[in-house]
C-alpha positions as CSV (number, residue, x, y, z in Angstrom):
1,M,0.0,0.0,0.0
2,A,1.3,3.4,-0.9
3,D,0.9,6.7,1.0
4,I,0.7,8.7,-2.2
5,V,-0.6,7.6,-5.6
6,V,-0.4,10.0,-8.6
7,F,-2.0,9.5,-12.0
8,G,-0.7,11.0,-15.3
9,S,-2.0,10.5,-18.8
10,H,1.4,9.9,-20.3
11,P,4.9,9.0,-19.0
12,D,6.6,12.2,-17.7
13,D,3.3,14.1,-17.1
14,V,3.6,13.5,-13.3
15,E,7.2,14.4,-13.2
16,F,6.6,17.7,-15.0
17,G,3.6,18.5,-12.8
18,C,4.7,17.6,-9.4
19,G,8.1,15.7,-9.5
20,G,9.7,18.1,-6.9
21,I,6.9,17.7,-4.4
22,L,7.0,13.9,-4.8
23,A,10.8,13.8,-4.3
24,K,10.4,15.8,-1.1
25,A,7.6,13.5,0.1
26,A,9.8,10.5,-0.6
27,S,12.7,12.1,1.3
28,Q,10.3,12.4,4.2
29,G,9.5,8.7,4.2
30,Y,6.3,8.6,2.2
31,S,5.9,5.7,-0.2
32,I,4.8,6.8,-3.7
33,V,3.4,5.2,-6.8
34,I,3.2,7.0,-10.1
35,A,0.6,5.5,-12.4
36,D,0.7,6.3,-16.2
37,L,-2.7,5.7,-17.9
38,T,-1.0,5.2,-21.3
39,I,2.4,4.6,-22.8
40,G,2.1,7.8,-24.8
41,E,2.1,6.1,-28.2
42,K,0.6,9.1,-29.9
43,S,3.0,11.6,-28.5
44,T,5.2,13.8,-30.6
45,N,7.9,13.6,-28.0
46,G,9.9,10.4,-28.1
47,D,8.6,6.8,-28.6
48,P,6.9,4.5,-26.1
49,V,10.0,2.4,-25.4
50,T,12.2,5.4,-24.6
51,R,9.5,7.0,-22.6
52,R,9.0,3.8,-20.5
53,I,12.8,3.6,-19.8
54,E,12.9,7.3,-18.9
55,G,9.8,6.9,-16.7
56,K,11.4,4.1,-14.7
57,E,14.5,6.1,-14.2
58,A,12.6,9.2,-13.2
59,A,10.7,7.2,-10.6
60,R,13.9,5.8,-9.3
61,V,15.4,9.3,-8.9
62,I,12.2,10.5,-7.2
63,G,12.1,7.5,-4.9
64,A,8.8,6.2,-6.3
65,E,7.4,3.0,-7.8
66,R,5.8,3.2,-11.3
67,A,2.8,1.4,-12.8
68,V,1.7,1.6,-16.4
69,L,-2.0,0.9,-16.9
70,D,-1.6,0.7,-20.7
71,F,-4.9,2.3,-21.9
72,S,-4.9,3.5,-25.6
73,D,-3.5,7.0,-25.9
74,C,-6.1,9.6,-26.7
75,E,-8.9,7.0,-26.5
76,I,-9.9,7.2,-22.8
77,A,-13.5,8.2,-22.6
78,D,-15.9,9.0,-19.8
79,S,-18.3,6.1,-19.9
80,Y,-20.2,7.0,-16.8
């Protein structure tokens, strides 16, 4: 069980948005999971393989675990 779970649409969204806050929380002993909804396959920046590698490294630097939910990029719909 994690103390903090953060969701982002693509790999690197969470790091850009709140990476510093997460690093500080990790340094204070909080356990963190970063969850990417997609692998970012439709992104104009990089490819999914590179982004996955970079995401794992970013999580390591921050002190977090990372999960990839692998939904299709740009195809998540509100079905409620």
